N, C-alpha and C positions, 0 to 999 in steps of 0.2 A: 651739610652744605652751608657755606657762609652767605648770608644775605647781604645786599648792598645798603641796607638801612640799619640803624642802630635800634635794637629792641631795649626794653627796660633792663633785662637780664644782662645784655652786653654792656650797657652803660655802667651797671653796678660792678660787673667784673672788671671793667677798665679802671674804675675808681679803686677797686681793691688792689689791682696790680700797681697803680700809682702809689697807693699807700705803702705797699710792701717795698717798692723801690725807694721811696723817701726814708723809710725806716732803715733800710740797708745802708743808704748813704750816711744817715745820722750815726749808725753804729760804727761805720768805718772812720768817720770823723772823730767820734769819741775815742776810739781805739788809738788813733794817731796822737790825740792829746794825751791819753794815758801813757803811751810809750815815750812821748817827749818828756812828760813829767818824771817818769822813772829814770830817764837818762840824765836828769839834772843832778849834779853832785850834791847840791844843797836842798833838794826837793823834800817835801814832807814825807814821802814814802818811796823807797826804791825796791820794795819787796817784789821778787819775781813771781811769775805765774806758776812755776814748777812746784809740784807737791809730790810727796811719796804716799804710799798706801796708808789709808786710815786704819787698816787692820793691825793687830798686835805684831810688832816686829821682833824677830829673833835675829840678833846680829852677832858677829864674831870677828875678833882680830886675832890673827895667827902668824907665827914666824914664816917668812918667805912667801906668804900669800899676798898679792896675786901673781908674783913673779913665777911661781909654780902653783898649779891648782891641785896637785895630788893630795896635800894635807887636808884641803877643804873637802875633797871628795871622800877621803877616809873618815873625816869627822861626821859628814852627812850620813854615811852608812852606819856609823856607831850610834848616833843619837836618833836616827830614824826620821830625820826631817832636815831639809835643806835650809840654811840661813836665808833670810830675806834681806839682809844687809851684810856686807863684807867691808871691814874697815882696815885701812893701813895708814902709815905715817910717811909724810913727805917733808923733808927739811929744805928750807930755802937755800941753804949753803950748797946743796947739790946742784942748784941751778939747772935742774933737769926739766925737760918738756913735760907737759901733762901726759901721763901714761895711758894714752887712748886705747892701745891694744889690750892692756891689762884690764882697763875698765870694761872693755867689750867682753873680755873673758868672764868677768864677774857677772855682767848683765846677762850673758848667755845662760847662766845657771838660774836665772830668775831673781837674783839679788841686786840691790842698789849699791853701786860703788860709793863708799864713804871715805873721804880722805881727811885725816887730821893734818892740817896744813900749818907747819911750824916755822915761824920766822927766826931761825937761829942756826948755829953750827952745833950739832949734838955733842961735840967733843969739848965745847968751850965753857960749860957751866952757865950760871945765871947772870954773870956780869960780862956782857958783850957789847961794847960801845957801838959796834957796827950795826947792831940790831935794836937800838933803842926805838921806842914807839914813835918818838917825834921825827926820827929819820924816815920811818914808813910814811907818816903823814906828809912830810915835806917832799915826798916823791922819789926818794932814793932808789926804790925798787919798782918804780912804775913800768919800766921796760919788761921786767920779769912778770909782773902782774898782768900787763896787757897781753903778753904772749899766752899765758894760761887762759885768760878770758877768751881770746880768739880760738885757742885750741879746744876748749870745752864747748864753745859755741859750735865749732865744726863737728865735734863728736856727736852732738845732737840729742843724746839721751840724758835722763836725770842723773845728776851727780850731787851728793851731799858734801859740802865743804865745811869742816869743823875747824875754823880758823882760830889759832892762838887760844887753845883751850886752857882750862884751869888757871885763868888769869887772876883769880882772887887769892891765889897762893903767893909763894915767894921763890919758887924753884926754877922758874924759866925767865929768860931775858925779856919777855913780853909781860911778865907779871907786874901788877900795879905796885908791888912792894920791892921790886928789884930793878937794877940797871938804870937807876935815876928816873924811873917812870912815876907817873901819878895815875890815879883812876881816870881822870879826865883825858890823859894821854891815850889810854886804852880805847876809850870811846871814840876819840878823834881818829885813831888809826883804823879801827873797824869801819867807821863811816867812809874813810878815804878808800880803803880796799873795795868796799861796795861800790863806790862811785866809779872806780876804774872799770869794773865789770859792767856797770850800767852804761857807761860811755860806749862800750863795745856791743851793747844790746845783747848780752849773754843772759838768756832767760831760762836756761835749763839747770841752774844751780839752786840747790836748797841750802840756805845758810843756817848752820847750826851753831848756836852760842852755848858753850859747854863749860860752866864753872866746875870747880871741885866742890864736894860737900862742904858746907861751912864748918869752921872749927874755931876755937878761941884764938883770936888774933888775925883771922882771915879778913880780907877786904869785904865790906858789905856788898851784897849782890847788886843792890840798886845803884851803887856808885859806879859799877863797871858795865851796866846794861846799856847797850846802844839805843834801845827803844824799839817798839814793835814795828815801826816802819822800816827797820834795817835788819830784822831777824825773822826767819821763817819758822824755826823751831828751837827749843831749848833742850839741853841734855846735861844731866848731872853725873859727874864721875865720883865713884866711891868704892872703897875696899874695906873688907874686914881685915884689918892689919893684925888682929889677935895680939900676940906678944912681940911682934916683929919690931915695933917701935916703942917698946917699953910699956905698952898698954895692956888691955885685956880683950878677950873674945867679945865681939859684938854681934848681935842678931842683924838680920838684913834690915829691919826697919830702924834699928838703932843707928845703923850707918846712914840711911837715906831719909828717915822721916822728917827731920827738921829742915833739910834742904828742899825736899818736895813741898813742904808747907810754905817755905819762903818763896819758892819759884811760882807757885800757883797764886800767891798773893801779889807777886810782881807783874805777872803777865798771864794771859789766857792762850798764849801760843802753845802748839802741841809739845808735850813734855815726854822726853825719853831719858833713859839712863845710858850715858855715853860710854862709860867703862864700869864694869862690875867684876869683882874678883873676891875669892876667899881661899885661904890656905888649908892644907890638911892639918898642920901642926897647931895645937892649942885648943882644939875642940872637935866637934863632929861636923865635917864639911858636908857630908851627904844630907844630914838633917838640916843644915843651913840652906842648902840648895832647895830641898823640899819646902822649907819655910818661905824661901824667896818666891817660889811659884804660887804658894798659897796666899801670900801677901799681895802679890801682883793681881791675883784674881779679885781681891777686894778693893783694889785701888785702880779703878779704870782710868783715872786721870793720867796714869803712866802708860804711854802708847807702846812701849817696847824697851828692849835693853840690848846692849852689846857686851858679850862676855870676853874678858881679856884672857885669851887662851895661850898664855906664855908661861914658861918656867924661867922666872927672872929673880926677883927678890925672894920669892917663894914659888911653890908649885901651884900656880893659879889654874892649871889646865882642867878642862872638863873631865879628861881621862886620867886624872891624878890617882884615882883608885877605882876599883870595880864598883864599890858602893856609891861613890860620887857619880860615876857614869850612869848607873842604874837610876839614881835619883833624878838626874838631869833628863834622861830619856822619858821617865815617867811624867815629869813635870811638863815637858814639851808636848806630850801626847794629848794634853787637855788645854794647852795654852793657846 
């Protein structure tokens, strides 16, 4: 029964309730300020709140996935573990909508959809005046960017966007060394794309900055890094090309060691391997895969990897041989 007079306990309770109310109001106000700051194109930080699992990530990119999920299901059965990230490629020249249905299919398997978002026409090579970085920054593609921002916001679940990857090379029209671009143009274009998404208050994107492993003549990573305020995670692409490009067989750490060291010196953002591959020709691929898992176990700074499961320049697939599949399955069992 409530009395008509205020006891000491009631007074204290009322004060506690008032304090809680004031704290809640302050939290709302601060949240509004933070959202407004994130929406500003030139703000100090536009990093979204969305994150992916801190657990070690096993990712895969495969032909036709996610347009058909059968190959992914078959691979999962073969390796004994479902990927936690599924990556595919989307060219801006397609002018297609964000594939929400396919992203949902991937999410239904427990994996995070990861889209390598490529500002080019894949048939056009590295010189494409329509896709220069300064045109992106000037707003030539803002309608397309805005539509994706709105569609991903409506989708509502986490999506990793790996925008304009391997920019420190020379083989894409967004590369710092191609198509009349500079390193500064790349940084400006990245920040512009982020600003478009921030204006739409799309907060469920994880932005992945993904250079190629450094090589003699590549653009310095620091020159094309947009800054921690504009990047959620970093991801390094690298392959053991063996003799395919006139070189020699490289171990896993010979491929990635220098790049990992440079990235960890550049930023403390979560680090992944965005594309990994090894051929059968030129060495022992099964041993290479076993060494990869052994090395990853001793380099906890690497949060995960995505295997490039294609038969393209070489047979990069996990199932390129029984020995390689067995090595992969064994490695995943303790990863």
